[in-house]
mmCIF file as Biopython writes it, N, C-alpha, C and O atoms, coordinates in Angstrom:
data_model
#
loop_
_atom_site.group_PDB
_atom_site.id
_atom_site.type_symbol
_atom_site.label_atom_id
_atom_site.label_alt_id
_atom_site.label_comp_id
_atom_site.label_asym_id
_atom_site.label_entity_id
_atom_site.label_seq_id
_atom_site.pdbx_PDB_ins_code
_atom_site.Cartn_x
_atom_site.Cartn_y
_atom_site.Cartn_z
_atom_site.occupancy
_atom_site.B_iso_or_equiv
_atom_site.auth_seq_id
_atom_site.auth_asym_id
_atom_site.pdbx_PDB_model_num
ATOM 1   N N  . MET A ? 1  ? 53.269 73.249  170.287 1.0 0.0 1  A 1 
ATOM 2   C CA . MET A ? 1  ? 53.677 72.888  168.946 1.0 0.0 1  A 1 
ATOM 3   C C  . MET A ? 1  ? 52.546 73.126  167.940 1.0 0.0 1  A 1 
ATOM 4   O O  . MET A ? 1  ? 52.772 73.674  166.862 1.0 0.0 1  A 1 
ATOM 5   N N  . SER A ? 2  ? 51.323 72.708  168.304 1.0 0.0 2  A 1 
ATOM 6   C CA . SER A ? 2  ? 50.219 72.897  167.366 1.0 0.0 2  A 1 
ATOM 7   C C  . SER A ? 2  ? 49.897 74.384  167.200 1.0 0.0 2  A 1 
ATOM 8   O O  . SER A ? 2  ? 49.437 74.805  166.139 1.0 0.0 2  A 1 
ATOM 9   N N  . GLY A ? 3  ? 50.136 75.168  168.236 1.0 0.0 3  A 1 
ATOM 10  C CA . GLY A ? 3  ? 49.933 76.615  168.131 1.0 0.0 3  A 1 
ATOM 11  C C  . GLY A ? 3  ? 50.869 77.228  167.112 1.0 0.0 3  A 1 
ATOM 12  O O  . GLY A ? 3  ? 50.467 78.101  166.343 1.0 0.0 3  A 1 
ATOM 13  N N  . ALA A ? 4  ? 52.111 76.779  167.099 1.0 0.0 4  A 1 
ATOM 14  C CA . ALA A ? 4  ? 53.087 77.273  166.120 1.0 0.0 4  A 1 
ATOM 15  C C  . ALA A ? 4  ? 52.684 76.860  164.715 1.0 0.0 4  A 1 
ATOM 16  O O  . ALA A ? 4  ? 52.819 77.638  163.771 1.0 0.0 4  A 1 
ATOM 17  N N  . MET A ? 5  ? 52.184 75.623  164.577 1.0 0.0 5  A 1 
ATOM 18  C CA . MET A ? 5  ? 51.746 75.153  163.252 1.0 0.0 5  A 1 
ATOM 19  C C  . MET A ? 5  ? 50.543 75.958  162.756 1.0 0.0 5  A 1 
ATOM 20  O O  . MET A ? 5  ? 50.458 76.299  161.577 1.0 0.0 5  A 1 
ATOM 21  N N  . GLU A ? 6  ? 49.620 76.254  163.664 1.0 0.0 6  A 1 
ATOM 22  C CA . GLU A ? 6  ? 48.454 77.055  163.289 1.0 0.0 6  A 1 
ATOM 23  C C  . GLU A ? 6  ? 48.880 78.460  162.867 1.0 0.0 6  A 1 
ATOM 24  O O  . GLU A ? 6  ? 48.352 79.019  161.906 1.0 0.0 6  A 1 
ATOM 25  N N  . GLU A ? 7  ? 49.832 79.017  163.592 1.0 0.0 7  A 1 
ATOM 26  C CA . GLU A ? 7  ? 50.345 80.347  163.256 1.0 0.0 7  A 1 
ATOM 27  C C  . GLU A ? 7  ? 50.990 80.343  161.873 1.0 0.0 7  A 1 
ATOM 28  O O  . GLU A ? 7  ? 50.755 81.249  161.073 1.0 0.0 7  A 1 
ATOM 29  N N  . LYS A ? 8  ? 51.803 79.322  161.592 1.0 0.0 8  A 1 
ATOM 30  C CA . LYS A ? 8  ? 52.450 79.209  160.271 1.0 0.0 8  A 1 
ATOM 31  C C  . LYS A ? 8  ? 51.405 79.024  159.176 1.0 0.0 8  A 1 
ATOM 32  O O  . LYS A ? 8  ? 51.544 79.561  158.077 1.0 0.0 8  A 1 
ATOM 33  N N  . ASP A ? 9  ? 50.357 78.261  159.484 1.0 0.0 9  A 1 
ATOM 34  C CA . ASP A ? 9  ? 49.285 78.053  158.505 1.0 0.0 9  A 1 
ATOM 35  C C  . ASP A ? 9  ? 48.576 79.372  158.209 1.0 0.0 9  A 1 
ATOM 36  O O  . ASP A ? 9  ? 48.266 79.662  157.053 1.0 0.0 9  A 1 
ATOM 37  N N  . ARG A ? 10 ? 48.317 80.171  159.240 1.0 0.0 10 A 1 
ATOM 38  C CA . ARG A ? 10 ? 47.684 81.487  159.040 1.0 0.0 10 A 1 
ATOM 39  C C  . ARG A ? 10 ? 48.588 82.400  158.214 1.0 0.0 10 A 1 
ATOM 40  O O  . ARG A ? 10 ? 48.121 83.103  157.318 1.0 0.0 10 A 1 
ATOM 41  N N  . GLU A ? 11 ? 49.874 82.382  158.521 1.0 0.0 11 A 1 
ATOM 42  C CA . GLU A ? 11 ? 50.829 83.208  157.764 1.0 0.0 11 A 1 
ATOM 43  C C  . GLU A ? 11 ? 50.870 82.781  156.299 1.0 0.0 11 A 1 
ATOM 44  O O  . GLU A ? 11 ? 50.926 83.622  155.401 1.0 0.0 11 A 1 
ATOM 45  N N  . PHE A ? 12 ? 50.843 81.470  156.065 1.0 0.0 12 A 1 
ATOM 46  C CA . PHE A ? 12 ? 50.848 80.954  154.693 1.0 0.0 12 A 1 
ATOM 47  C C  . PHE A ? 12 ? 49.600 81.407  153.945 1.0 0.0 12 A 1 
ATOM 48  O O  . PHE A ? 12 ? 49.689 81.859  152.804 1.0 0.0 12 A 1 
ATOM 49  N N  . LYS A ? 13 ? 48.445 81.290  154.577 1.0 0.0 13 A 1 
ATOM 50  C CA . LYS A ? 13 ? 47.186 81.697  153.938 1.0 0.0 13 A 1 
ATOM 51  C C  . LYS A ? 13 ? 47.179 83.198  153.661 1.0 0.0 13 A 1 
ATOM 52  O O  . LYS A ? 13 ? 46.699 83.640  152.617 1.0 0.0 13 A 1 
ATOM 53  N N  . ARG A ? 14 ? 47.709 83.970  154.592 1.0 0.0 14 A 1 
ATOM 54  C CA . ARG A ? 14 ? 47.769 85.425  154.397 1.0 0.0 14 A 1 
ATOM 55  C C  . ARG A ? 14 ? 48.692 85.760  153.227 1.0 0.0 14 A 1 
ATOM 56  O O  . ARG A ? 14 ? 48.361 86.611  152.402 1.0 0.0 14 A 1 
ATOM 57  N N  . ALA A ? 15 ? 49.840 85.100  153.151 1.0 0.0 15 A 1 
ATOM 58  C CA . ALA A ? 15 ? 50.771 85.335  152.045 1.0 0.0 15 A 1 
ATOM 59  C C  . ALA A ? 15 ? 50.123 84.964  150.714 1.0 0.0 15 A 1 
ATOM 60  O O  . ALA A ? 15 ? 50.289 85.676  149.723 1.0 0.0 15 A 1 
ATOM 61  N N  . ARG A ? 16 ? 49.395 83.866  150.687 1.0 0.0 16 A 1 
ATOM 62  C CA . ARG A ? 16 ? 48.717 83.443  149.462 1.0 0.0 16 A 1 
ATOM 63  C C  . ARG A ? 16 ? 47.664 84.475  149.052 1.0 0.0 16 A 1 
ATOM 64  O O  . ARG A ? 16 ? 47.525 84.795  147.872 1.0 0.0 16 A 1 
ATOM 65  N N  . THR A ? 17 ? 46.933 84.983  150.025 1.0 0.0 17 A 1 
ATOM 66  C CA . THR A ? 17 ? 45.918 86.003  149.748 1.0 0.0 17 A 1 
ATOM 67  C C  . THR A ? 17 ? 46.560 87.278  149.217 1.0 0.0 17 A 1 
ATOM 68  O O  . THR A ? 17 ? 46.051 87.883  148.273 1.0 0.0 17 A 1 
ATOM 69  N N  . VAL A ? 18 ? 47.669 87.689  149.814 1.0 0.0 18 A 1 
ATOM 70  C CA . VAL A ? 18 ? 48.370 88.898  149.359 1.0 0.0 18 A 1 
ATOM 71  C C  . VAL A ? 18 ? 48.849 88.714  147.923 1.0 0.0 18 A 1 
ATOM 72  O O  . VAL A ? 18 ? 48.709 89.622  147.103 1.0 0.0 18 A 1 
ATOM 73  N N  . ARG A ? 19 ? 49.410 87.553  147.612 1.0 0.0 19 A 1 
ATOM 74  C CA . ARG A ? 19 ? 49.871 87.296  146.243 1.0 0.0 19 A 1 
ATOM 75  C C  . ARG A ? 19 ? 48.711 87.321  145.262 1.0 0.0 19 A 1 
ATOM 76  O O  . ARG A ? 19 ? 48.828 87.885  144.173 1.0 0.0 19 A 1 
ATOM 77  N N  . THR A ? 20 ? 47.588 86.713  145.639 1.0 0.0 20 A 1 
ATOM 78  C CA . THR A ? 20 ? 46.408 86.706  144.770 1.0 0.0 20 A 1 
ATOM 79  C C  . THR A ? 20 ? 45.886 88.124  144.556 1.0 0.0 20 A 1 
ATOM 80  O O  . THR A ? 20 ? 45.563 88.506  143.432 1.0 0.0 20 A 1 
ATOM 81  N N  . ASP A ? 21 ? 45.803 88.900  145.628 1.0 0.0 21 A 1 
ATOM 82  C CA . ASP A ? 21 ? 45.347 90.291  145.512 1.0 0.0 21 A 1 
ATOM 83  C C  . ASP A ? 21 ? 46.291 91.102  144.632 1.0 0.0 21 A 1 
ATOM 84  O O  . ASP A ? 21 ? 45.845 91.910  143.817 1.0 0.0 21 A 1 
ATOM 85  N N  . TYR A ? 22 ? 47.591 90.888  144.797 1.0 0.0 22 A 1 
ATOM 86  C CA . TYR A ? 22 ? 48.584 91.599  143.994 1.0 0.0 22 A 1 
ATOM 87  C C  . TYR A ? 22 ? 48.424 91.251  142.517 1.0 0.0 22 A 1 
ATOM 88  O O  . TYR A ? 22 ? 48.419 92.140  141.666 1.0 0.0 22 A 1 
ATOM 89  N N  . LYS A ? 23 ? 48.292 89.963  142.210 1.0 0.0 23 A 1 
ATOM 90  C CA . LYS A ? 23 ? 48.132 89.540  140.820 1.0 0.0 23 A 1 
ATOM 91  C C  . LYS A ? 23 ? 46.867 90.141  140.220 1.0 0.0 23 A 1 
ATOM 92  O O  . LYS A ? 23 ? 46.871 90.589  139.073 1.0 0.0 23 A 1 
ATOM 93  N N  . HIS A ? 24 ? 45.799 90.152  140.987 1.0 0.0 24 A 1 
ATOM 94  C CA . HIS A ? 24 ? 44.540 90.739  140.519 1.0 0.0 24 A 1 
ATOM 95  C C  . HIS A ? 24 ? 44.721 92.239  140.235 1.0 0.0 24 A 1 
ATOM 96  O O  . HIS A ? 24 ? 44.241 92.743  139.220 1.0 0.0 24 A 1 
ATOM 97  N N  . ALA A ? 25 ? 45.408 92.942  141.129 1.0 0.0 25 A 1 
ATOM 98  C CA . ALA A ? 25 ? 45.647 94.371  140.935 1.0 0.0 25 A 1 
ATOM 99  C C  . ALA A ? 25 ? 46.507 94.617  139.703 1.0 0.0 25 A 1 
ATOM 100 O O  . ALA A ? 25 ? 46.245 95.550  138.944 1.0 0.0 25 A 1 
ATOM 101 N N  . VAL A ? 26 ? 47.532 93.793  139.495 1.0 0.0 26 A 1 
ATOM 102 C CA . VAL A ? 26 ? 48.386 93.931  138.316 1.0 0.0 26 A 1 
ATOM 103 C C  . VAL A ? 26 ? 47.563 93.718  137.051 1.0 0.0 26 A 1 
ATOM 104 O O  . VAL A ? 26 ? 47.701 94.472  136.088 1.0 0.0 26 A 1 
ATOM 105 N N  . ASP A ? 27 ? 46.716 92.705  137.045 1.0 0.0 27 A 1 
ATOM 106 C CA . ASP A ? 27 ? 45.865 92.440  135.881 1.0 0.0 27 A 1 
ATOM 107 C C  . ASP A ? 27 ? 44.937 93.618  135.599 1.0 0.0 27 A 1 
ATOM 108 O O  . ASP A ? 27 ? 44.740 93.993  134.443 1.0 0.0 27 A 1 
ATOM 109 N N  . GLU A ? 28 ? 44.371 94.197  136.645 1.0 0.0 28 A 1 
ATOM 110 C CA . GLU A ? 28 ? 43.487 95.357  136.481 1.0 0.0 28 A 1 
ATOM 111 C C  . GLU A ? 28 ? 44.241 96.547  135.898 1.0 0.0 28 A 1 
ATOM 112 O O  . GLU A ? 28 ? 43.750 97.215  134.988 1.0 0.0 28 A 1 
ATOM 113 N N  . VAL A ? 29 ? 45.424 96.807  136.420 1.0 0.0 29 A 1 
ATOM 114 C CA . VAL A ? 29 ? 46.221 97.945  135.939 1.0 0.0 29 A 1 
ATOM 115 C C  . VAL A ? 29 ? 46.631 97.727  134.483 1.0 0.0 29 A 1 
ATOM 116 O O  . VAL A ? 29 ? 46.558 98.653  133.675 1.0 0.0 29 A 1 
ATOM 117 N N  . GLN A ? 30 ? 47.058 96.517  134.145 1.0 0.0 30 A 1 
ATOM 118 C CA . GLN A ? 30 ? 47.437 96.242  132.760 1.0 0.0 30 A 1 
ATOM 119 C C  . GLN A ? 30 ? 46.250 96.417  131.818 1.0 0.0 30 A 1 
ATOM 120 O O  . GLN A ? 30 ? 46.389 96.978  130.731 1.0 0.0 30 A 1 
ATOM 121 N N  . SER A ? 31 ? 45.104 95.943  132.232 1.0 0.0 31 A 1 
ATOM 122 C CA . SER A ? 31 ? 43.892 96.107  131.422 1.0 0.0 31 A 1 
ATOM 123 C C  . SER A ? 31 ? 43.551 97.584  131.269 1.0 0.0 31 A 1 
ATOM 124 O O  . SER A ? 31 ? 43.196 98.040  130.182 1.0 0.0 31 A 1 
ATOM 125 N N  . TRP A ? 32 ? 43.663 98.325  132.363 1.0 0.0 32 A 1 
ATOM 126 C CA . TRP A ? 32 ? 43.366 99.755  132.316 1.0 0.0 32 A 1 
ATOM 127 C C  . TRP A ? 32 ? 44.321 100.473 131.364 1.0 0.0 32 A 1 
ATOM 128 O O  . TRP A ? 32 ? 43.895 101.323 130.582 1.0 0.0 32 A 1 
ATOM 129 N N  . ILE A ? 33 ? 45.603 100.137 131.425 1.0 0.0 33 A 1 
ATOM 130 C CA . ILE A ? 33 ? 46.599 100.768 130.552 1.0 0.0 33 A 1 
ATOM 131 C C  . ILE A ? 33 ? 46.301 100.458 129.090 1.0 0.0 33 A 1 
ATOM 132 O O  . ILE A ? 33 ? 46.356 101.350 128.244 1.0 0.0 33 A 1 
ATOM 133 N N  . GLN A ? 34 ? 45.988 99.203  128.789 1.0 0.0 34 A 1 
ATOM 134 C CA . GLN A ? 34 ? 45.674 98.827  127.407 1.0 0.0 34 A 1 
ATOM 135 C C  . GLN A ? 34 ? 44.452 99.581  126.909 1.0 0.0 34 A 1 
ATOM 136 O O  . GLN A ? 34 ? 44.432 100.066 125.778 1.0 0.0 34 A 1 
ATOM 137 N N  . ASN A ? 35 ? 43.443 99.678  127.749 1.0 0.0 35 A 1 
ATOM 138 C CA . ASN A ? 35 ? 42.226 100.402 127.371 1.0 0.0 35 A 1 
ATOM 139 C C  . ASN A ? 35 ? 42.529 101.887 127.166 1.0 0.0 35 A 1 
ATOM 140 O O  . ASN A ? 35 ? 42.044 102.497 126.213 1.0 0.0 35 A 1 
ATOM 141 N N  . ALA A ? 36 ? 43.322 102.458 128.051 1.0 0.0 36 A 1 
ATOM 142 C CA . ALA A ? 36 ? 43.680 103.878 127.928 1.0 0.0 36 A 1 
ATOM 143 C C  . ALA A ? 36 ? 44.481 104.126 126.652 1.0 0.0 36 A 1 
ATOM 144 O O  . ALA A ? 36 ? 44.244 105.110 125.951 1.0 0.0 36 A 1 
ATOM 145 N N  . GLU A ? 37 ? 45.431 103.234 126.348 1.0 0.0 37 A 1 
ATOM 146 C CA . GLU A ? 37 ? 46.214 103.387 125.118 1.0 0.0 37 A 1 
ATOM 147 C C  . GLU A ? 37 ? 45.318 103.322 123.893 1.0 0.0 37 A 1 
ATOM 148 O O  . GLU A ? 37 ? 45.483 104.103 122.956 1.0 0.0 37 A 1 
ATOM 149 N N  . PHE A ? 38 ? 44.380 102.403 123.897 1.0 0.0 38 A 1 
ATOM 150 C CA . PHE A ? 38 ? 43.455 102.287 122.774 1.0 0.0 38 A 1 
ATOM 151 C C  . PHE A ? 38 ? 42.648 103.571 122.598 1.0 0.0 38 A 1 
ATOM 152 O O  . PHE A ? 38 ? 42.492 104.068 121.483 1.0 0.0 38 A 1 
ATOM 153 N N  . LYS A ? 39 ? 42.141 104.097 123.699 1.0 0.0 39 A 1 
ATOM 154 C CA . LYS A ? 39 ? 41.334 105.326 123.637 1.0 0.0 39 A 1 
ATOM 155 C C  . LYS A ? 39 ? 42.152 106.507 123.126 1.0 0.0 39 A 1 
ATOM 156 O O  . LYS A ? 39 ? 41.651 107.312 122.341 1.0 0.0 39 A 1 
ATOM 157 N N  . VAL A ? 40 ? 43.400 106.618 123.560 1.0 0.0 40 A 1 
ATOM 158 C CA . VAL A ? 40 ? 44.244 107.751 123.182 1.0 0.0 40 A 1 
ATOM 159 C C  . VAL A ? 40 ? 44.707 107.621 121.731 1.0 0.0 40 A 1 
ATOM 160 O O  . VAL A ? 40 ? 44.817 108.624 121.027 1.0 0.0 40 A 1 
ATOM 161 N N  . GLN A ? 41 ? 44.976 106.408 121.283 1.0 0.0 41 A 1 
ATOM 162 C CA . GLN A ? 41 ? 45.506 106.203 119.936 1.0 0.0 41 A 1 
ATOM 163 C C  . GLN A ? 41 ? 44.423 106.127 118.864 1.0 0.0 41 A 1 
ATOM 164 O O  . GLN A ? 41 ? 44.736 106.045 117.676 1.0 0.0 41 A 1 
ATOM 165 N N  . ASP A ? 42 ? 43.169 106.154 119.262 1.0 0.0 42 A 1 
ATOM 166 C CA . ASP A ? 42 ? 42.071 106.089 118.295 1.0 0.0 42 A 1 
ATOM 167 C C  . ASP A ? 42 ? 41.988 107.410 117.525 1.0 0.0 42 A 1 
ATOM 168 O O  . ASP A ? 42 ? 41.519 108.420 118.050 1.0 0.0 42 A 1 
ATOM 169 N N  . ARG A ? 43 ? 42.447 107.384 116.285 1.0 0.0 43 A 1 
ATOM 170 C CA . ARG A ? 43 ? 42.508 108.605 115.466 1.0 0.0 43 A 1 
ATOM 171 C C  . ARG A ? 43 ? 41.148 109.053 114.936 1.0 0.0 43 A 1 
ATOM 172 O O  . ARG A ? 43 ? 41.025 110.155 114.403 1.0 0.0 43 A 1 
ATOM 173 N N  . SER A ? 44 ? 40.135 108.214 115.077 1.0 0.0 44 A 1 
ATOM 174 C CA . SER A ? 44 ? 38.816 108.587 114.585 1.0 0.0 44 A 1 
ATOM 175 C C  . SER A ? 44 ? 38.042 109.456 115.578 1.0 0.0 44 A 1 
ATOM 176 O O  . SER A ? 44 ? 36.966 109.961 115.259 1.0 0.0 44 A 1 
ATOM 177 N N  . VAL A ? 45 ? 38.586 109.626 116.768 1.0 0.0 45 A 1 
ATOM 178 C CA . VAL A ? 45 ? 37.920 110.402 117.810 1.0 0.0 45 A 1 
ATOM 179 C C  . VAL A ? 45 ? 38.229 111.885 117.621 1.0 0.0 45 A 1 
ATOM 180 O O  . VAL A ? 45 ? 39.363 112.273 117.339 1.0 0.0 45 A 1 
ATOM 181 N N  . GLU A ? 46 ? 37.206 112.688 117.781 1.0 0.0 46 A 1 
ATOM 182 C CA . GLU A ? 46 ? 37.357 114.134 117.693 1.0 0.0 46 A 1 
ATOM 183 C C  . GLU A ? 46 ? 38.199 114.637 118.873 1.0 0.0 46 A 1 
ATOM 184 O O  . GLU A ? 46 ? 38.194 114.023 119.939 1.0 0.0 46 A 1 
ATOM 185 N N  . PRO A ? 47 ? 38.919 115.747 118.689 1.0 0.0 47 A 1 
ATOM 186 C CA . PRO A ? 47 ? 39.787 116.261 119.762 1.0 0.0 47 A 1 
ATOM 187 C C  . PRO A ? 47 ? 39.051 116.510 121.086 1.0 0.0 47 A 1 
ATOM 188 O O  . PRO A ? 47 ? 39.590 116.232 122.158 1.0 0.0 47 A 1 
ATOM 189 N N  . LEU A ? 48 ? 37.836 117.026 121.012 1.0 0.0 48 A 1 
ATOM 190 C CA . LEU A ? 48 ? 37.094 117.292 122.251 1.0 0.0 48 A 1 
ATOM 191 C C  . LEU A ? 48 ? 36.784 115.982 122.982 1.0 0.0 48 A 1 
ATOM 192 O O  . LEU A ? 48 ? 36.911 115.900 124.204 1.0 0.0 48 A 1 
ATOM 193 N N  . GLN A ? 49 ? 36.378 114.963 122.225 1.0 0.0 49 A 1 
ATOM 194 C CA . GLN A ? 49 ? 36.106 113.663 122.837 1.0 0.0 49 A 1 
ATOM 195 C C  . GLN A ? 49 ? 37.389 113.054 123.414 1.0 0.0 49 A 1 
ATOM 196 O O  . GLN A ? 49 ? 37.368 112.438 124.479 1.0 0.0 49 A 1 
ATOM 197 N N  . LEU A ? 50 ? 38.494 113.232 122.704 1.0 0.0 50 A 1 
ATOM 198 C CA . LEU A ? 50 ? 39.780 112.736 123.194 1.0 0.0 50 A 1 
ATOM 199 C C  . LEU A ? 50 ? 40.146 113.420 124.516 1.0 0.0 50 A 1 
ATOM 200 O O  . LEU A ? 50 ? 40.626 112.778 125.450 1.0 0.0 50 A 1 
ATOM 201 N N  . LYS A ? 51 ? 39.912 114.723 124.575 1.0 0.0 51 A 1 
ATOM 202 C CA . LYS A ? 51 ? 40.190 115.460 125.807 1.0 0.0 51 A 1 
ATOM 203 C C  . LYS A ? 51 ? 39.326 114.935 126.956 1.0 0.0 51 A 1 
ATOM 204 O O  . LYS A ? 51 ? 39.801 114.799 128.083 1.0 0.0 51 A 1 
ATOM 205 N N  . GLU A ? 52 ? 38.073 114.645 126.670 1.0 0.0 52 A 1 
ATOM 206 C CA . GLU A ? 52 ? 37.185 114.092 127.695 1.0 0.0 52 A 1 
ATOM 207 C C  . GLU A ? 52 ? 37.668 112.703 128.129 1.0 0.0 52 A 1 
ATOM 208 O O  . GLU A ? 52 ? 37.665 112.379 129.317 1.0 0.0 52 A 1 
ATOM 209 N N  . ASN A ? 53 ? 38.086 111.881 127.144 1.0 0.0 53 A 1 
ATOM 210 C CA . ASN A ? 53 ? 38.606 110.547 127.465 1.0 0.0 53 A 1 
ATOM 211 C C  . ASN A ? 53 ? 39.831 110.652 128.372 1.0 0.0 53 A 1 
ATOM 212 O O  . ASN A ? 53 ? 39.970 109.886 129.325 1.0 0.0 53 A 1 
ATOM 213 N N  . LEU A ? 54 ? 40.711 111.597 128.075 1.0 0.0 54 A 1 
ATOM 214 C CA . LEU A ? 54 ? 41.903 111.783 128.895 1.0 0.0 54 A 1 
ATOM 215 C C  . LEU A ? 54 ? 41.547 112.231 130.312 1.0 0.0 54 A 1 
ATOM 216 O O  . LEU A ? 54 ? 42.165 111.798 131.285 1.0 0.0 54 A 1 
ATOM 217 N N  . SER A ? 55 ? 40.555 113.091 130.413 1.0 0.0 55 A 1 
ATOM 218 C CA . SER A ? 55 ? 40.113 113.543 131.739 1.0 0.0 55 A 1 
ATOM 219 C C  . SER A ? 55 ? 39.556 112.375 132.550 1.0 0.0 55 A 1 
ATOM 220 O O  . SER A ? 55 ? 39.839 112.248 133.742 1.0 0.0 55 A 1 
ATOM 221 N N  . VAL A ? 56 ? 38.773 111.534 131.907 1.0 0.0 56 A 1 
ATOM 222 C CA . VAL A ? 56 ? 38.220 110.361 132.594 1.0 0.0 56 A 1 
ATOM 223 C C  . VAL A ? 56 ? 39.347 109.437 133.019 1.0 0.0 56 A 1 
ATOM 224 O O  . VAL A ? 56 ? 39.345 108.935 134.143 1.0 0.0 56 A 1 
ATOM 225 N N  . ARG A ? 57 ? 40.311 109.206 132.131 1.0 0.0 57 A 1 
ATOM 226 C CA . ARG A ? 57 ? 41.444 108.322 132.453 1.0 0.0 57 A 1 
ATOM 227 C C  . ARG A ? 57 ? 42.261 108.883 133.612 1.0 0.0 57 A 1 
ATOM 228 O O  . ARG A ? 57 ? 42.708 108.132 134.480 1.0 0.0 57 A 1 
ATOM 229 N N  . ARG A ? 58 ? 42.456 110.192 133.629 1.0 0.0 58 A 1 
ATOM 230 C CA . ARG A ? 58 ? 43.215 110.821 134.708 1.0 0.0 58 A 1 
ATOM 231 C C  . ARG A ? 58 ? 42.493 110.604 136.037 1.0 0.0 58 A 1 
ATOM 232 O O  . ARG A ? 58 ? 43.123 110.279 137.044 1.0 0.0 58 A 1 
ATOM 233 N N  . PHE A ? 59 ? 41.174 110.783 136.038 1.0 0.0 59 A 1 
ATOM 234 C CA . PHE A ? 59 ? 40.390 110.568 137.244 1.0 0.0 59 A 1 
ATOM 235 C C  . PHE A ? 59 ? 40.485 109.109 137.691 1.0 0.0 59 A 1 
ATOM 236 O O  . PHE A ? 59 ? 40.680 108.836 138.876 1.0 0.0 59 A 1 
ATOM 237 N N  . LEU A ? 60 ? 40.348 108.175 136.754 1.0 0.0 60 A 1 
ATOM 238 C CA . LEU A ? 60 ? 40.415 106.755 137.086 1.0 0.0 60 A 1 
ATOM 239 C C  . LEU A ? 60 ? 41.793 106.371 137.626 1.0 0.0 60 A 1 
ATOM 240 O O  . LEU A ? 60 ? 41.905 105.549 138.536 1.0 0.0 60 A 1 
ATOM 241 N N  . LEU A ? 61 ? 42.832 106.970 137.061 1.0 0.0 61 A 1 
ATOM 242 C CA . LEU A ? 61 ? 44.184 106.696 137.533 1.0 0.0 61 A 1 
ATOM 243 C C  . LEU A ? 61 ? 44.349 107.150 138.985 1.0 0.0 61 A 1 
ATOM 244 O O  . LEU A ? 61 ? 44.927 106.429 139.799 1.0 0.0 61 A 1 
ATOM 245 N N  . LEU A ? 62 ? 43.853 108.318 139.302 1.0 0.0 62 A 1 
ATOM 246 C CA . LEU A ? 62 ? 43.922 108.802 140.682 1.0 0.0 62 A 1 
ATOM 247 C C  . LEU A ? 62 ? 43.119 107.898 141.614 1.0 0.0 62 A 1 
ATOM 248 O O  . LEU A ? 62 ? 43.528 107.648 142.747 1.0 0.0 62 A 1 
ATOM 249 N N  . ASP A ? 63 ? 41.976 107.410 141.133 1.0 0.0 63 A 1 
ATOM 250 C CA . ASP A ? 63 ? 41.145 106.508 141.923 1.0 0.0 63 A 1 
ATOM 251 C C  . ASP A ? 63 ? 41.878 105.192 142.188 1.0 0.0 63 A 1 
ATOM 252 O O  . ASP A ? 63 ? 41.869 104.692 143.313 1.0 0.0 63 A 1 
ATOM 253 N N  . TYR A ? 64 ? 42.517 104.628 141.148 1.0 0.0 64 A 1 
ATOM 254 C CA . TYR A ? 64 ? 43.297 103.395 141.323 1.0 0.0 64 A 1 
ATOM 255 C C  . TYR A ? 64 ? 44.424 103.609 142.330 1.0 0.0 64 A 1 
ATOM 256 O O  . TYR A ? 64 ? 44.664 102.780 143.208 1.0 0.0 64 A 1 
ATOM 257 N N  . LYS A ? 65 ? 45.101 104.732 142.181 1.0 0.0 65 A 1 
ATOM 258 C CA . LYS A ? 65 ? 46.224 105.017 143.077 1.0 0.0 65 A 1 
ATOM 259 C C  . LYS A ? 65 ? 45.741 105.114 144.521 1.0 0.0 65 A 1 
ATOM 260 O O  . LYS A ? 65 ? 46.376 104.573 145.426 1.0 0.0 65 A 1 
ATOM 261 N N  . LEU A ? 66 ? 44.645 105.785 144.735 1.0 0.0 66 A 1 
ATOM 262 C CA . LEU A ? 66 ? 44.085 105.913 146.082 1.0 0.0 66 A 1 
ATOM 263 C C  . LEU A ? 66 ? 43.701 104.549 146.631 1.0 0.0 66 A 1 
ATOM 264 O O  . LEU A ? 66 ? 43.983 104.247 147.791 1.0 0.0 66 A 1 
ATOM 265 N N  . ASN A ? 67 ? 43.060 103.719 145.812 1.0 0.0 67 A 1 
ATOM 266 C CA . ASN A ? 67 ? 42.655 102.380 146.265 1.0 0.0 67 A 1 
ATOM 267 C C  . ASN A ? 67 ? 43.865 101.537 146.632 1.0 0.0 67 A 1 
ATOM 268 O O  . ASN A ? 67 ? 43.844 100.825 147.636 1.0 0.0 67 A 1 
ATOM 269 N N  . LEU A ? 68 ? 44.924 101.611 145.823 1.0 0.0 68 A 1 
ATOM 270 C CA . LEU A ? 68 ? 46.123 100.837 146.122 1.0 0.0 68 A 1 
ATOM 271 C C  . LEU A ? 68 ? 46.779 101.310 147.414 1.0 0.0 68 A 1 
ATOM 272 O O  . LEU A ? 68 ? 47.276 100.500 148.196 1.0 0.0 68 A 1 
ATOM 273 N N  . GLU A ? 69 ? 46.779 102.618 147.635 1.0 0.0 69 A 1 
ATOM 274 C CA . GLU A ? 69 ? 47.358 103.144 148.873 1.0 0.0 69 A 1 
ATOM 275 C C  . GLU A ? 69 ? 46.541 102.704 150.092 1.0 0.0 69 A 1 
ATOM 276 O O  . GLU A ? 69 ? 47.105 102.416 151.148 1.0 0.0 69 A 1 
ATOM 277 N N  . LEU A ? 70 ? 45.225 102.653 149.948 1.0 0.0 70 A 1 
ATOM 278 C CA . LEU A ? 70 ? 44.386 102.235 151.068 1.0 0.0 70 A 1 
ATOM 279 C C  . LEU A ? 70 ? 44.579 100.754 151.378 1.0 0.0 70 A 1 
ATOM 280 O O  . LEU A ? 70 ? 44.572 100.350 152.540 1.0 0.0 70 A 1 
ATOM 281 N N  . VAL A ? 71 ? 44.749 99.951  150.334 1.0 0.0 71 A 1 
ATOM 282 C CA . VAL A ? 71 ? 44.922 98.507  150.525 1.0 0.0 71 A 1 
ATOM 283 C C  . VAL A ? 71 ? 46.241 98.209  151.202 1.0 0.0 71 A 1 
ATOM 284 O O  . VAL A ? 71 ? 46.324 97.278  152.004 1.0 0.0 71 A 1 
ATOM 285 N N  . HIS A ? 72 ? 47.269 98.971  150.902 1.0 0.0 72 A 1 
ATOM 286 C CA . HIS A ? 72 ? 48.603 98.660  151.394 1.0 0.0 72 A 1 
ATOM 287 C C  . HIS A ? 72 ? 49.023 99.476  152.607 1.0 0.0 72 A 1 
ATOM 288 O O  . HIS A ? 72 ? 50.211 99.570  152.916 1.0 0.0 72 A 1 
ATOM 289 N N  . THR A ? 73 ? 48.050 100.067 153.294 1.0 0.0 73 A 1 
ATOM 290 C CA . THR A ? 73 ? 48.394 100.801 154.522 1.0 0.0 73 A 1 
ATOM 291 C C  . THR A ? 73 ? 47.828 100.097 155.726 1.0 0.0 73 A 1 
ATOM 292 O O  . THR A ? 73 ? 48.009 100.558 156.853 1.0 0.0 73 A 1 
#
């Protein structure tokens, strides 16, 4: 009986950790999107700088995607 309770406790802790990790990832992605939108919509930036900003954002997006795939495999 205590073995089953310990197993349920481990499952509960794992579920809580997964939810916390998910919320953290969502917060990071939302922050990244807001920052990217700000960078793209900034009309005071020269076109070349905007192109560089977009290239950096594209790289960061691929990096986030790779990290999320590694976490969930």
